[in-house]
C-alpha positions as CSV (number, residue, x, y, z in Angstrom):
1,M,-0.1,-8.5,-29.0
2,H,3.6,-8.2,-29.2
3,S,5.2,-11.7,-29.9
4,L,7.4,-11.1,-27.2
5,L,4.4,-10.7,-24.7
6,K,3.1,-14.4,-25.2
7,P,2.4,-15.4,-21.7
8,S,3.1,-17.4,-19.3
9,L,2.7,-20.4,-17.2
10,L,3.2,-18.3,-14.5
11,F,1.0,-15.4,-15.9
12,L,-2.1,-17.2,-15.9
13,L,-1.9,-18.3,-12.0
14,L,-1.7,-14.8,-11.3
15,P,-4.3,-12.5,-10.1
16,S,-7.5,-9.9,-11.6
17,P,-4.8,-7.2,-12.3
18,M,-3.1,-8.9,-14.5
19,K,-6.2,-8.8,-17.1
20,K,-5.9,-5.0,-17.1
21,C,-2.4,-5.2,-18.0
22,V,-2.6,-7.6,-20.8
23,S,-5.1,-5.3,-22.3
24,Y,-3.3,-2.4,-22.1
25,Y,-0.6,-3.8,-24.0
26,G,-3.0,-5.9,-26.5
27,G,-4.0,-2.4,-27.5
28,T,-1.2,-0.4,-27.4
29,K,1.5,-0.3,-30.0
30,M,4.8,-0.6,-28.3
31,S,7.8,-0.3,-29.4
32,V,10.5,-3.3,-29.2
33,F,12.3,-1.1,-26.0
34,H,8.7,-1.7,-24.2
35,A,8.2,-5.1,-25.0
36,F,11.2,-6.1,-23.4
37,V,10.1,-4.6,-19.7
38,T,6.4,-5.0,-20.1
39,E,6.2,-8.8,-18.3
40,N,8.3,-6.7,-15.2
41,I,6.3,-3.6,-15.7
42,M,3.0,-6.1,-15.5
43,R,4.0,-7.9,-12.3
44,Y,4.5,-4.3,-10.8
45,C,0.3,-4.0,-11.2
46,I,-0.1,-6.6,-8.9
47,T,1.6,-4.9,-6.1
48,Y,0.8,-1.2,-6.9
49,D,-1.9,0.6,-7.7
50,W,-3.6,0.4,-11.2
51,D,-4.3,3.9,-12.7
52,T,-1.3,5.7,-11.1
53,F,0.6,3.5,-13.0
54,I,-1.4,3.8,-16.2
55,K,-1.0,8.1,-15.6
56,M,3.2,7.0,-15.3
57,E,2.9,4.8,-18.4
58,S,0.7,6.8,-20.4
59,S,3.3,9.6,-19.7
60,F,6.6,7.6,-20.2
61,L,4.9,6.4,-23.6
62,Q,4.4,9.8,-25.0
63,T,7.6,11.3,-24.1
64,D,9.2,7.5,-25.9
65,Q,7.3,8.8,-28.9
66,K,8.2,12.3,-29.1
67,S,12.1,11.8,-28.8
68,D,14.8,9.7,-30.6
69,V,16.6,7.8,-28.5
70,T,20.5,7.1,-29.1
71,K,21.9,3.7,-28.5
72,N,23.8,4.6,-25.7
73,S,20.9,6.3,-23.3
74,S,19.1,3.2,-25.1
75,K,21.7,0.8,-23.2
76,V,21.1,2.7,-19.8
77,G,18.0,2.7,-19.9
78,L,17.3,-1.6,-20.9
79,I,19.9,-2.1,-18.0
80,L,18.4,0.8,-15.7
81,V,14.9,-1.4,-16.9
82,G,15.8,-4.6,-16.0
83,I,17.4,-3.4,-12.3
84,T,14.0,-1.6,-11.4
85,G,11.8,-4.8,-13.1
86,G,14.0,-7.2,-10.7
87,V,13.3,-5.7,-8.2
88,A,9.7,-5.5,-8.9
89,V,9.5,-8.7,-9.5
90,A,11.1,-9.8,-6.4
91,L,8.2,-7.2,-4.0
92,S,5.9,-8.9,-6.0
93,V,7.3,-12.3,-5.7
94,I,6.9,-11.2,-2.1
95,C,3.5,-9.7,-1.9
96,I,1.9,-12.0,-4.0
97,P,0.9,-13.8,-0.8
98,F,0.1,-10.6,1.4
99,V,-2.6,-10.5,-1.3
100,S,-4.0,-13.3,-2.1
101,P,-7.7,-13.3,-2.0
102,A,-8.3,-16.1,0.5
103,L,-6.0,-14.9,2.8
104,R,-7.3,-11.2,4.0
105,R,-8.9,-12.8,6.5
106,I,-5.6,-13.6,8.4
107,C,-3.4,-10.4,7.4
108,L,-3.7,-6.9,5.8
109,P,-2.9,-6.9,1.9
110,Y,-0.2,-4.7,1.1
111,V,-2.1,-1.9,-1.4
112,P,0.6,1.6,-0.9
113,A,-1.7,4.2,0.3
114,T,-1.9,7.4,-2.0
115,T,-0.7,10.8,-1.1
116,Q,-3.9,12.0,-0.8
117,Q,-4.6,8.9,1.8
118,V,-1.9,9.9,3.7
119,D,-3.2,13.5,3.9
120,N,-6.1,12.5,4.9
121,V,-5.0,10.2,7.7
122,L,-2.7,13.8,8.7
123,H,-6.2,15.6,8.5
124,A,-8.2,13.5,10.6
125,L,-5.3,13.6,13.9
126,K,-4.5,16.9,13.1
127,S,-5.7,18.0,16.8
128,Q,-4.4,15.0,18.7
129,S,-0.8,14.0,19.9
130,G,0.6,11.2,21.4
131,S,1.5,7.2,20.2
132,S,0.7,5.3,17.4
133,I,0.3,2.8,15.7
134,D,-0.6,2.0,11.9
135,L,-2.0,-2.2,11.5
136,G,-0.4,-3.4,8.8
137,S,2.3,-0.6,8.0
138,G,3.6,-2.4,4.5
139,D,6.2,-0.3,3.1
140,G,5.4,2.5,6.4
141,R,4.4,6.1,4.6
142,I,1.8,6.0,7.0
143,V,4.3,5.3,9.8
144,F,6.8,7.9,8.4
145,A,4.0,11.0,8.1
146,L,2.8,10.8,12.1
147,A,6.9,10.7,12.9
148,K,6.9,14.1,11.0
149,A,4.0,15.7,12.4
150,G,5.1,14.9,15.7
151,F,4.0,11.7,16.8
152,R,5.8,8.2,18.9
153,A,4.8,6.1,15.3
154,D,4.5,2.5,15.3
155,G,4.2,0.1,13.0
156,I,3.6,-3.8,13.0
157,E,3.5,-5.8,9.8
158,L,3.6,-9.3,9.3
159,N,5.6,-9.3,5.7
160,P,9.2,-9.8,6.9
161,W,11.2,-7.1,3.6
162,L,8.5,-4.6,4.1
163,V,9.3,-4.7,7.6
164,L,13.1,-4.3,7.1
165,Y,12.4,-2.0,4.2
166,S,10.4,0.0,6.5
167,R,12.8,0.1,9.2
168,F,16.1,0.7,7.0
169,Q,14.0,4.2,5.5
170,A,13.7,5.3,8.6
171,V,17.2,5.3,9.6
172,S,17.4,7.3,6.0
173,Q,14.8,9.5,6.9
174,G,16.4,10.8,10.2
175,I,13.1,9.5,12.4
176,S,14.2,6.4,13.5
177,S,14.1,7.6,17.4
178,K,10.3,8.0,16.7
179,T,9.1,4.9,15.1
180,S,9.1,1.6,15.9
181,F,8.2,-1.8,13.1
182,Y,7.3,-5.0,14.5
183,R,7.1,-7.9,12.8
184,K,3.8,-9.1,14.4
185,D,0.5,-10.6,13.9
186,L,-2.3,-8.2,13.8
187,W,-4.6,-10.5,15.4
188,K,-1.9,-11.1,18.3
189,F,-0.8,-7.6,19.1
190,N,-3.1,-5.8,22.0
191,V,-3.3,-2.1,20.7
192,N,-4.8,-0.7,24.0
193,K,-1.4,1.7,24.8
194,Y,-1.7,4.3,21.6
195,D,-3.2,7.3,21.0
196,N,-4.4,7.2,18.2
197,V,-5.0,3.6,15.9
198,V,-4.7,4.0,12.2
199,I,-6.1,1.3,9.7
200,F,-5.9,0.5,5.8
201,G,-8.8,-2.7,6.3
202,V,-10.3,-4.8,4.1
203,E,-14.2,-5.4,4.1
204,Q,-13.7,-8.9,5.3
205,M,-12.1,-8.6,8.2
206,M,-13.3,-4.8,9.6
207,N,-15.9,-6.9,11.5
208,D,-13.1,-8.6,13.5
209,V,-11.3,-5.2,13.3
210,E,-13.9,-3.6,15.1
211,E,-14.7,-6.4,18.2
212,K,-10.6,-6.4,18.6
213,F,-11.0,-2.5,18.9
214,I,-14.0,-3.3,21.7
215,R,-11.5,-5.1,23.6
216,E,-8.7,-3.8,23.6
217,L,-8.7,0.0,22.9
218,R,-8.7,2.3,25.5
219,S,-11.2,5.4,25.9
220,N,-10.4,8.5,24.1
221,C,-8.4,6.9,21.7
222,T,-8.7,8.1,18.2
223,I,-9.6,5.9,15.6
224,V,-9.2,6.3,11.6
225,A,-9.8,3.4,9.1
226,C,-9.3,4.0,6.0
227,R,-10.9,2.4,3.0
228,F,-13.6,0.3,4.8
229,P,-14.6,1.4,7.9
230,L,-16.0,-0.3,10.8
231,P,-19.2,-1.6,10.1
232,N,-21.2,-1.4,13.3
233,V,-20.3,2.4,14.9
234,K,-21.1,5.5,13.1
235,P,-18.4,7.6,12.1
236,L,-17.4,11.3,14.5
237,N,-16.3,12.8,10.9
238,T,-15.3,11.5,7.4
239,I,-13.0,13.5,5.3
240,G,-12.4,12.6,1.6
241,H,-14.1,10.5,-0.8
242,G,-13.7,7.3,-2.8
243,V,-10.6,5.0,-1.8
244,D,-8.9,8.1,-0.2
245,T,-12.6,8.0,1.9
246,V,-10.7,8.3,5.6
247,W,-13.4,7.9,8.6
248,V,-12.9,9.0,12.2
249,Y,-13.8,7.1,15.5
250,K,-13.4,7.7,19.2
251,T,-13.7,5.2,22.1
252,P,-15.0,4.0,23.7
253,L,-17.4,2.6,20.1
254,M,-20.8,2.6,20.5
255,L,-22.7,-0.2,18.4
256,S,-24.7,1.6,16.5
257,R,-27.0,-2.1,15.2
């Protein structure tokens, strides 16, 4: 591995996605430029999708190999990378507690939805209307998409920085009047007033989520579960494949066990 990439103590404490980053970079011939930014890029892998990152980085490497970068453009590039890398580090530090496996029964991890996942959610709700809530709204992309599709769209999120970011984005996109973001605990937030509920859950909490929905949701509410289905209820419809799959349900929920 490049001498500038010797792992620090911090790296040893980071989650398993880091191992992929180390393996990837360890087998890649890097320029000094790449060595300079690798620490920040590796932290990026903690919070964001690894496969998407690999596609982005592979494209970058090809471009870097084919073009002669002038000294001036290199300086500009280093400045830009320093800025974006700093943002990535900040987001990682903020979000590490929210992606830790030990906390997954308490709060939803921040894993941004892919474009296909957003499209699948919109497809699942294409014949619905009214109010919607995204449980664990992250950076707000599901809420924004639903608002633009005509829903009154809310999101709840435990991470205060993501709530602030989402509110800022809602204003910048001109949809703040159609959206609301709340810093709330999923388990203490009653969802009975909503016509449509979206949740990007994790397997460890889906039983508890199912019980919450049975207790709180009113009749004829549409539920869209992403990444993991409700464990004891048969879905009305399944859309997509792999990690982009969404499962569609209607209340009242009928347990299949």
